[in-house]
PDB file as gemmi writes it, atoms N, CA and C in Angstrom:
CRYST1    1.000    1.000    1.000  90.00  90.00  90.00 P 1                      
ATOM      1  N   UNK A   1      -9.925  16.214  12.076  1.00  0.00           N  
ATOM      2  CA  UNK A   1      -9.865  16.285  13.516  1.00  0.00           C  
ATOM      3  C   UNK A   1      -8.481  16.753  13.933  1.00  0.00           C  
ATOM      4  N   UNK A   2      -8.438  17.642  14.854  1.00  0.00           N  
ATOM      5  CA  UNK A   2      -7.176  18.116  15.418  1.00  0.00           C  
ATOM      6  C   UNK A   2      -7.227  17.906  16.926  1.00  0.00           C  
ATOM      7  N   UNK A   3      -6.222  17.259  17.459  1.00  0.00           N  
ATOM      8  CA  UNK A   3      -6.109  17.015  18.893  1.00  0.00           C  
ATOM      9  C   UNK A   3      -4.729  17.464  19.347  1.00  0.00           C  
ATOM     10  N   UNK A   4      -4.603  17.807  20.591  1.00  0.00           N  
ATOM     11  CA  UNK A   4      -3.321  18.190  21.166  1.00  0.00           C  
ATOM     12  C   UNK A   4      -2.759  17.012  21.943  1.00  0.00           C  
ATOM     13  N   UNK A   5      -1.471  16.720  21.693  1.00  0.00           N  
ATOM     14  CA  UNK A   5      -0.774  15.684  22.450  1.00  0.00           C  
ATOM     15  C   UNK A   5       0.539  16.282  22.944  1.00  0.00           C  
ATOM     16  N   UNK A   6       1.116  15.651  23.931  1.00  0.00           N  
ATOM     17  CA  UNK A   6       2.377  16.127  24.497  1.00  0.00           C  
ATOM     18  C   UNK A   6       3.438  15.063  24.275  1.00  0.00           C  
ATOM     19  N   UNK A   7       4.616  15.502  23.847  1.00  0.00           N  
ATOM     20  CA  UNK A   7       5.755  14.604  23.691  1.00  0.00           C  
ATOM     21  C   UNK A   7       6.524  14.650  25.006  1.00  0.00           C  
ATOM     22  N   UNK A   8       6.740  13.457  25.616  1.00  0.00           N  
ATOM     23  CA  UNK A   8       7.439  13.451  26.900  1.00  0.00           C  
ATOM     24  C   UNK A   8       8.957  13.537  26.697  1.00  0.00           C  
ATOM     25  N   UNK A   9       9.709  13.531  27.796  1.00  0.00           N  
ATOM     26  CA  UNK A   9      11.157  13.719  27.720  1.00  0.00           C  
ATOM     27  C   UNK A   9      11.871  12.558  27.033  1.00  0.00           C  
ATOM     28  N   UNK A  10      11.194  11.438  26.813  1.00  0.00           N  
ATOM     29  CA  UNK A  10      11.772  10.316  26.077  1.00  0.00           C  
ATOM     30  C   UNK A  10      11.276  10.273  24.628  1.00  0.00           C  
ATOM     31  N   UNK A  11      10.546  11.292  24.221  1.00  0.00           N  
ATOM     32  CA  UNK A  11      10.072  11.377  22.840  1.00  0.00           C  
ATOM     33  C   UNK A  11       8.781  10.630  22.566  1.00  0.00           C  
ATOM     34  N   UNK A  12       8.132  10.161  23.604  1.00  0.00           N  
ATOM     35  CA  UNK A  12       6.897   9.393  23.429  1.00  0.00           C  
ATOM     36  C   UNK A  12       5.689  10.316  23.439  1.00  0.00           C  
ATOM     37  N   UNK A  13       4.651   9.848  22.756  1.00  0.00           N  
ATOM     38  CA  UNK A  13       3.383  10.544  22.821  1.00  0.00           C  
ATOM     39  C   UNK A  13       2.276   9.510  22.821  1.00  0.00           C  
ATOM     40  N   UNK A  14       1.127   9.901  23.277  1.00  0.00           N  
ATOM     41  CA  UNK A  14      -0.032   9.014  23.307  1.00  0.00           C  
ATOM     42  C   UNK A  14      -1.053   9.582  22.345  1.00  0.00           C  
ATOM     43  N   UNK A  15      -1.523   8.719  21.434  1.00  0.00           N  
ATOM     44  CA  UNK A  15      -2.590   9.148  20.536  1.00  0.00           C  
ATOM     45  C   UNK A  15      -3.914   9.005  21.279  1.00  0.00           C  
ATOM     46  N   UNK A  16      -4.682  10.071  21.372  1.00  0.00           N  
ATOM     47  CA  UNK A  16      -5.961   9.979  22.068  1.00  0.00           C  
ATOM     48  C   UNK A  16      -6.882   8.937  21.420  1.00  0.00           C  
ATOM     49  N   UNK A  17      -7.739   8.364  22.221  1.00  0.00           N  
ATOM     50  CA  UNK A  17      -8.647   7.317  21.749  1.00  0.00           C  
ATOM     51  C   UNK A  17      -9.465   7.779  20.543  1.00  0.00           C  
ATOM     52  N   UNK A  18      -9.952   9.011  20.573  1.00  0.00           N  
ATOM     53  CA  UNK A  18     -10.749   9.536  19.454  1.00  0.00           C  
ATOM     54  C   UNK A  18      -9.946   9.508  18.152  1.00  0.00           C  
ATOM     55  N   UNK A  19      -8.667   9.850  18.242  1.00  0.00           N  
ATOM     56  CA  UNK A  19      -7.799   9.862  17.060  1.00  0.00           C  
ATOM     57  C   UNK A  19      -7.587   8.433  16.566  1.00  0.00           C  
ATOM     58  N   UNK A  20      -7.263   7.520  17.472  1.00  0.00           N  
ATOM     59  CA  UNK A  20      -7.056   6.121  17.089  1.00  0.00           C  
ATOM     60  C   UNK A  20      -8.304   5.530  16.454  1.00  0.00           C  
ATOM     61  N   UNK A  21      -9.455   5.823  17.044  1.00  0.00           N  
ATOM     62  CA  UNK A  21     -10.702   5.288  16.495  1.00  0.00           C  
ATOM     63  C   UNK A  21     -10.990   5.847  15.106  1.00  0.00           C  
ATOM     64  N   UNK A  22     -10.844   7.143  14.945  1.00  0.00           N  
ATOM     65  CA  UNK A  22     -11.134   7.748  13.637  1.00  0.00           C  
ATOM     66  C   UNK A  22     -10.160   7.246  12.574  1.00  0.00           C  
ATOM     67  N   UNK A  23      -8.884   7.064  12.960  1.00  0.00           N  
ATOM     68  CA  UNK A  23      -7.874   6.586  12.012  1.00  0.00           C  
ATOM     69  C   UNK A  23      -7.863   5.061  11.912  1.00  0.00           C  
ATOM     70  N   UNK A  24      -8.684   4.407  12.729  1.00  0.00           N  
ATOM     71  CA  UNK A  24      -8.763   2.941  12.783  1.00  0.00           C  
ATOM     72  C   UNK A  24      -7.393   2.309  13.076  1.00  0.00           C  
ATOM     73  N   UNK A  25      -6.683   2.905  14.005  1.00  0.00           N  
ATOM     74  CA  UNK A  25      -5.389   2.381  14.441  1.00  0.00           C  
ATOM     75  C   UNK A  25      -5.642   1.489  15.652  1.00  0.00           C  
ATOM     76  N   UNK A  26      -5.276   0.235  15.509  1.00  0.00           N  
ATOM     77  CA  UNK A  26      -5.524  -0.736  16.570  1.00  0.00           C  
ATOM     78  C   UNK A  26      -4.348  -0.783  17.552  1.00  0.00           C  
ATOM     79  N   UNK A  27      -4.610  -1.334  18.727  1.00  0.00           N  
ATOM     80  CA  UNK A  27      -3.565  -1.505  19.740  1.00  0.00           C  
ATOM     81  C   UNK A  27      -2.430  -2.346  19.170  1.00  0.00           C  
ATOM     82  N   UNK A  28      -1.219  -1.974  19.498  1.00  0.00           N  
ATOM     83  CA  UNK A  28       0.002  -2.671  19.069  1.00  0.00           C  
ATOM     84  C   UNK A  28       0.272  -2.562  17.566  1.00  0.00           C  
ATOM     85  N   UNK A  29      -0.385  -1.644  16.897  1.00  0.00           N  
ATOM     86  CA  UNK A  29      -0.129  -1.439  15.470  1.00  0.00           C  
ATOM     87  C   UNK A  29       1.287  -0.913  15.281  1.00  0.00           C  
ATOM     88  N   UNK A  30       1.927  -1.351  14.214  1.00  0.00           N  
ATOM     89  CA  UNK A  30       3.241  -0.830  13.841  1.00  0.00           C  
ATOM     90  C   UNK A  30       2.995   0.225  12.776  1.00  0.00           C  
ATOM     91  N   UNK A  31       3.450   1.430  13.033  1.00  0.00           N  
ATOM     92  CA  UNK A  31       3.221   2.541  12.113  1.00  0.00           C  
ATOM     93  C   UNK A  31       4.533   3.025  11.512  1.00  0.00           C  
ATOM     94  N   UNK A  32       4.446   3.513  10.295  1.00  0.00           N  
ATOM     95  CA  UNK A  32       5.587   4.167   9.662  1.00  0.00           C  
ATOM     96  C   UNK A  32       5.519   5.649  10.025  1.00  0.00           C  
ATOM     97  N   UNK A  33       6.663   6.264  10.222  1.00  0.00           N  
ATOM     98  CA  UNK A  33       6.715   7.698  10.505  1.00  0.00           C  
ATOM     99  C   UNK A  33       7.419   8.366   9.335  1.00  0.00           C  
ATOM    100  N   UNK A  34       6.727   9.275   8.680  1.00  0.00           N  
ATOM    101  CA  UNK A  34       7.274   9.991   7.532  1.00  0.00           C  
ATOM    102  C   UNK A  34       7.439  11.458   7.921  1.00  0.00           C  
ATOM    103  N   UNK A  35       8.685  11.933   7.919  1.00  0.00           N  
ATOM    104  CA  UNK A  35       8.944  13.337   8.234  1.00  0.00           C  
ATOM    105  C   UNK A  35       8.699  14.144   6.962  1.00  0.00           C  
ATOM    106  N   UNK A  36       7.699  15.020   7.015  1.00  0.00           N  
ATOM    107  CA  UNK A  36       7.345  15.844   5.860  1.00  0.00           C  
ATOM    108  C   UNK A  36       8.208  17.102   5.793  1.00  0.00           C  
ATOM    109  N   UNK A  37       8.377  17.715   6.921  1.00  0.00           N  
ATOM    110  CA  UNK A  37       9.206  18.918   7.037  1.00  0.00           C  
ATOM    111  C   UNK A  37       9.388  19.197   8.517  1.00  0.00           C  
ATOM    112  N   UNK A  38      10.120  20.210   8.846  1.00  0.00           N  
ATOM    113  CA  UNK A  38      10.344  20.531  10.256  1.00  0.00           C  
ATOM    114  C   UNK A  38       9.007  20.703  10.970  1.00  0.00           C  
ATOM    115  N   UNK A  39       8.813  19.940  12.031  1.00  0.00           N  
ATOM    116  CA  UNK A  39       7.601  20.054  12.824  1.00  0.00           C  
ATOM    117  C   UNK A  39       6.388  19.345  12.248  1.00  0.00           C  
ATOM    118  N   UNK A  40       6.574  18.605  11.160  1.00  0.00           N  
ATOM    119  CA  UNK A  40       5.437  17.943  10.515  1.00  0.00           C  
ATOM    120  C   UNK A  40       5.803  16.496  10.216  1.00  0.00           C  
ATOM    121  N   UNK A  41       5.147  15.576  10.917  1.00  0.00           N  
ATOM    122  CA  UNK A  41       5.332  14.154  10.660  1.00  0.00           C  
ATOM    123  C   UNK A  41       3.980  13.535  10.336  1.00  0.00           C  
ATOM    124  N   UNK A  42       4.038  12.426   9.615  1.00  0.00           N  
ATOM    125  CA  UNK A  42       2.821  11.703   9.253  1.00  0.00           C  
ATOM    126  C   UNK A  42       2.978  10.262   9.732  1.00  0.00           C  
ATOM    127  N   UNK A  43       1.972   9.745  10.406  1.00  0.00           N  
ATOM    128  CA  UNK A  43       1.965   8.357  10.839  1.00  0.00           C  
ATOM    129  C   UNK A  43       1.172   7.561   9.807  1.00  0.00           C  
ATOM    130  N   UNK A  44       1.738   6.460   9.358  1.00  0.00           N  
ATOM    131  CA  UNK A  44       1.121   5.676   8.301  1.00  0.00           C  
ATOM    132  C   UNK A  44       0.989   4.233   8.760  1.00  0.00           C  
ATOM    133  N   UNK A  45      -0.208   3.678   8.611  1.00  0.00           N  
ATOM    134  CA  UNK A  45      -0.454   2.283   8.931  1.00  0.00           C  
ATOM    135  C   UNK A  45      -0.246   1.473   7.651  1.00  0.00           C  
ATOM    136  N   UNK A  46       0.839   0.691   7.552  1.00  0.00           N  
ATOM    137  CA  UNK A  46       1.099  -0.051   6.318  1.00  0.00           C  
ATOM    138  C   UNK A  46      -0.002  -1.059   5.994  1.00  0.00           C  
ATOM    139  N   UNK A  47      -0.672  -1.583   7.013  1.00  0.00           N  
ATOM    140  CA  UNK A  47      -1.784  -2.515   6.763  1.00  0.00           C  
ATOM    141  C   UNK A  47      -2.924  -1.798   6.048  1.00  0.00           C  
ATOM    142  N   UNK A  48      -3.198  -0.567   6.445  1.00  0.00           N  
ATOM    143  CA  UNK A  48      -4.250   0.215   5.787  1.00  0.00           C  
ATOM    144  C   UNK A  48      -3.862   0.510   4.331  1.00  0.00           C  
ATOM    145  N   UNK A  49      -2.580   0.784   4.094  1.00  0.00           N  
ATOM    146  CA  UNK A  49      -2.116   1.018   2.719  1.00  0.00           C  
ATOM    147  C   UNK A  49      -2.309  -0.234   1.861  1.00  0.00           C  
ATOM    148  N   UNK A  50      -2.008  -1.390   2.426  1.00  0.00           N  
ATOM    149  CA  UNK A  50      -2.176  -2.639   1.682  1.00  0.00           C  
ATOM    150  C   UNK A  50      -3.645  -2.900   1.372  1.00  0.00           C  
ATOM    151  N   UNK A  51      -4.533  -2.639   2.331  1.00  0.00           N  
ATOM    152  CA  UNK A  51      -5.965  -2.827   2.078  1.00  0.00           C  
ATOM    153  C   UNK A  51      -6.425  -1.922   0.941  1.00  0.00           C  
ATOM    154  N   UNK A  52      -5.967  -0.681   0.969  1.00  0.00           N  
ATOM    155  CA  UNK A  52      -6.353   0.274  -0.074  1.00  0.00           C  
ATOM    156  C   UNK A  52      -5.792  -0.163  -1.432  1.00  0.00           C  
ATOM    157  N   UNK A  53      -4.546  -0.640  -1.459  1.00  0.00           N  
ATOM    158  CA  UNK A  53      -3.935  -1.118  -2.705  1.00  0.00           C  
ATOM    159  C   UNK A  53      -4.701  -2.308  -3.263  1.00  0.00           C  
ATOM    160  N   UNK A  54      -5.117  -3.217  -2.376  1.00  0.00           N  
ATOM    161  CA  UNK A  54      -5.896  -4.380  -2.824  1.00  0.00           C  
ATOM    162  C   UNK A  54      -7.231  -3.952  -3.418  1.00  0.00           C  
ATOM    163  N   UNK A  55      -7.886  -2.975  -2.787  1.00  0.00           N  
ATOM    164  CA  UNK A  55      -9.167  -2.478  -3.295  1.00  0.00           C  
ATOM    165  C   UNK A  55      -8.988  -1.868  -4.691  1.00  0.00           C  
ATOM    166  N   UNK A  56      -7.939  -1.073  -4.857  1.00  0.00           N  
ATOM    167  CA  UNK A  56      -7.670  -0.449  -6.156  1.00  0.00           C  
ATOM    168  C   UNK A  56      -7.362  -1.509  -7.194  1.00  0.00           C  
ATOM    169  N   UNK A  57      -6.524  -2.485  -6.834  1.00  0.00           N  
ATOM    170  CA  UNK A  57      -6.159  -3.544  -7.767  1.00  0.00           C  
ATOM    171  C   UNK A  57      -7.383  -4.359  -8.169  1.00  0.00           C  
ATOM    172  N   UNK A  58      -8.261  -4.619  -7.223  1.00  0.00           N  
ATOM    173  CA  UNK A  58      -9.470  -5.405  -7.513  1.00  0.00           C  
ATOM    174  C   UNK A  58     -10.309  -4.713  -8.585  1.00  0.00           C  
ATOM    175  N   UNK A  59     -10.428  -3.397  -8.491  1.00  0.00           N  
ATOM    176  CA  UNK A  59     -11.196  -2.638  -9.476  1.00  0.00           C  
ATOM    177  C   UNK A  59     -10.441  -2.554 -10.803  1.00  0.00           C  
ATOM    178  N   UNK A  60      -9.160  -2.209 -10.742  1.00  0.00           N  
ATOM    179  CA  UNK A  60      -8.364  -2.014 -11.956  1.00  0.00           C  
ATOM    180  C   UNK A  60      -8.161  -3.309 -12.738  1.00  0.00           C  
ATOM    181  N   UNK A  61      -8.030  -4.431 -12.026  1.00  0.00           N  
ATOM    182  CA  UNK A  61      -7.721  -5.696 -12.686  1.00  0.00           C  
ATOM    183  C   UNK A  61      -8.960  -6.554 -12.934  1.00  0.00           C  
ATOM    184  N   UNK A  62     -10.131  -6.000 -12.649  1.00  0.00           N  
ATOM    185  CA  UNK A  62     -11.356  -6.762 -12.857  1.00  0.00           C  
ATOM    186  C   UNK A  62     -11.467  -7.167 -14.330  1.00  0.00           C  
ATOM    187  N   UNK A  63     -11.654  -8.453 -14.566  1.00  0.00           N  
ATOM    188  CA  UNK A  63     -11.781  -8.952 -15.928  1.00  0.00           C  
ATOM    189  C   UNK A  63     -10.461  -9.195 -16.634  1.00  0.00           C  
ATOM    190  N   UNK A  64      -9.344  -8.884 -15.978  1.00  0.00           N  
ATOM    191  CA  UNK A  64      -8.026  -9.068 -16.590  1.00  0.00           C  
ATOM    192  C   UNK A  64      -7.664 -10.541 -16.572  1.00  0.00           C  
ATOM    193  N   UNK A  65      -7.095 -11.011 -17.639  1.00  0.00           N  
ATOM    194  CA  UNK A  65      -6.608 -12.386 -17.689  1.00  0.00           C  
ATOM    195  C   UNK A  65      -5.133 -12.366 -18.058  1.00  0.00           C  
ATOM    196  N   UNK A  66      -4.442 -13.451 -17.751  1.00  0.00           N  
ATOM    197  CA  UNK A  66      -3.012 -13.544 -18.054  1.00  0.00           C  
ATOM    198  C   UNK A  66      -2.768 -13.361 -19.552  1.00  0.00           C  
ATOM    199  N   UNK A  67      -3.705 -13.840 -20.360  1.00  0.00           N  
ATOM    200  CA  UNK A  67      -3.554 -13.720 -21.814  1.00  0.00           C  
ATOM    201  C   UNK A  67      -3.538 -12.259 -22.267  1.00  0.00           C  
ATOM    202  N   UNK A  68      -4.116 -11.368 -21.463  1.00  0.00           N  
ATOM    203  CA  UNK A  68      -4.153  -9.945 -21.799  1.00  0.00           C  
ATOM    204  C   UNK A  68      -2.823  -9.248 -21.518  1.00  0.00           C  
ATOM    205  N   UNK A  69      -1.945  -9.896 -20.812  1.00  0.00           N  
ATOM    206  CA  UNK A  69      -0.687  -9.273 -20.407  1.00  0.00           C  
ATOM    207  C   UNK A  69       0.278  -9.217 -21.587  1.00  0.00           C  
ATOM    208  N   UNK A  70       0.908  -8.101 -21.806  1.00  0.00           N  
ATOM    209  CA  UNK A  70       1.825  -7.890 -22.933  1.00  0.00           C  
ATOM    210  C   UNK A  70       2.954  -8.917 -22.951  1.00  0.00           C  
ATOM    211  N   UNK A  71       3.543  -9.192 -21.793  1.00  0.00           N  
ATOM    212  CA  UNK A  71       4.649 -10.157 -21.740  1.00  0.00           C  
ATOM    213  C   UNK A  71       4.176 -11.541 -22.178  1.00  0.00           C  
ATOM    214  N   UNK A  72       2.991 -11.938 -21.745  1.00  0.00           N  
ATOM    215  CA  UNK A  72       2.453 -13.235 -22.140  1.00  0.00           C  
ATOM    216  C   UNK A  72       2.259 -13.291 -23.651  1.00  0.00           C  
ATOM    217  N   UNK A  73       1.757 -12.213 -24.213  1.00  0.00           N  
ATOM    218  CA  UNK A  73       1.549 -12.162 -25.665  1.00  0.00           C  
ATOM    219  C   UNK A  73       2.880 -12.300 -26.403  1.00  0.00           C  
ATOM    220  N   UNK A  74       3.912 -11.600 -25.946  1.00  0.00           N  
ATOM    221  CA  UNK A  74       5.215 -11.658 -26.610  1.00  0.00           C  
ATOM    222  C   UNK A  74       5.841 -13.049 -26.511  1.00  0.00           C  
ATOM    223  N   UNK A  75       5.713 -13.674 -25.350  1.00  0.00           N  
ATOM    224  CA  UNK A  75       6.265 -15.022 -25.171  1.00  0.00           C  
ATOM    225  C   UNK A  75       5.544 -16.011 -26.075  1.00  0.00           C  
ATOM    226  N   UNK A  76       4.221 -15.888 -26.129  1.00  0.00           N  
ATOM    227  CA  UNK A  76       3.438 -16.783 -26.983  1.00  0.00           C  
ATOM    228  C   UNK A  76       3.816 -16.601 -28.444  1.00  0.00           C  
ATOM    229  N   UNK A  77       3.972 -15.367 -28.895  1.00  0.00           N  
ATOM    230  CA  UNK A  77       4.367 -15.099 -30.285  1.00  0.00           C  
ATOM    231  C   UNK A  77       5.753 -15.674 -30.572  1.00  0.00           C  
ATOM    232  N   UNK A  78       6.687 -15.500 -29.648  1.00  0.00           N  
ATOM    233  CA  UNK A  78       8.039 -16.010 -29.839  1.00  0.00           C  
ATOM    234  C   UNK A  78       8.041 -17.537 -29.884  1.00  0.00           C  
ATOM    235  N   UNK A  79       7.274 -18.176 -28.999  1.00  0.00           N  
ATOM    236  CA  UNK A  79       7.188 -19.636 -28.995  1.00  0.00           C  
ATOM    237  C   UNK A  79       6.604 -20.138 -30.312  1.00  0.00           C  
ATOM    238  N   UNK A  80       5.601 -19.464 -30.802  1.00  0.00           N  
ATOM    239  CA  UNK A  80       4.987 -19.847 -32.080  1.00  0.00           C  
ATOM    240  C   UNK A  80       5.984 -19.665 -33.212  1.00  0.00           C  
ATOM    241  N   UNK A  81       6.717 -18.549 -33.196  1.00  0.00           N  
ATOM    242  CA  UNK A  81       7.708 -18.284 -34.236  1.00  0.00           C  
ATOM    243  C   UNK A  81       8.777 -19.364 -34.253  1.00  0.00           C  
ATOM    244  N   UNK A  82       9.276 -19.735 -33.064  1.00  0.00           N  
ATOM    245  CA  UNK A  82      10.313 -20.761 -32.973  1.00  0.00           C  
ATOM    246  C   UNK A  82       9.780 -22.130 -33.428  1.00  0.00           C  
ATOM    247  N   UNK A  83       8.532 -22.414 -33.062  1.00  0.00           N  
ATOM    248  CA  UNK A  83       7.925 -23.692 -33.451  1.00  0.00           C  
ATOM    249  C   UNK A  83       7.799 -23.771 -34.982  1.00  0.00           C  
ATOM    250  N   UNK A  84       7.360 -22.666 -35.578  1.00  0.00           N  
ATOM    251  CA  UNK A  84       7.194 -22.618 -37.036  1.00  0.00           C  
ATOM    252  C   UNK A  84       8.549 -22.689 -37.755  1.00  0.00           C  
ATOM    253  N   UNK A  85       9.602 -22.184 -37.107  1.00  0.00           N  
ATOM    254  CA  UNK A  85      10.934 -22.178 -37.739  1.00  0.00           C  
ATOM    255  C   UNK A  85      11.690 -23.470 -37.500  1.00  0.00           C  
ATOM    256  N   UNK A  86      11.211 -24.320 -36.605  1.00  0.00           N  
ATOM    257  CA  UNK A  86      11.900 -25.589 -36.297  1.00  0.00           C  
ATOM    258  C   UNK A  86      11.843 -26.534 -37.495  1.00  0.00           C  
ATOM    259  N   UNK A  87      12.941 -27.304 -37.709  1.00  0.00           N  
ATOM    260  CA  UNK A  87      12.951 -28.237 -38.849  1.00  0.00           C  
ATOM    261  C   UNK A  87      12.007 -29.391 -38.689  1.00  0.00           C  
TER     262      UNK A  87                                                      
END                                                                             
């Protein structure tokens, strides 16, 4: 979707309702502004990024247990080694 907006003399602009609805941007949302290049900015909803990250993590970590973690394995091996070496 492409819409035309006007930047006022104080640098403000209004996102049209259609744009807000399609992007699921709610009233009073705090957005990040990322300058891509001259004349090109991107508005980012950090809440939407977190939801997407959670969805990805849920799929990627499905079935994962702490015992599967490399650090846990190394700590367990070291603890066992120290226990076996204790007098």
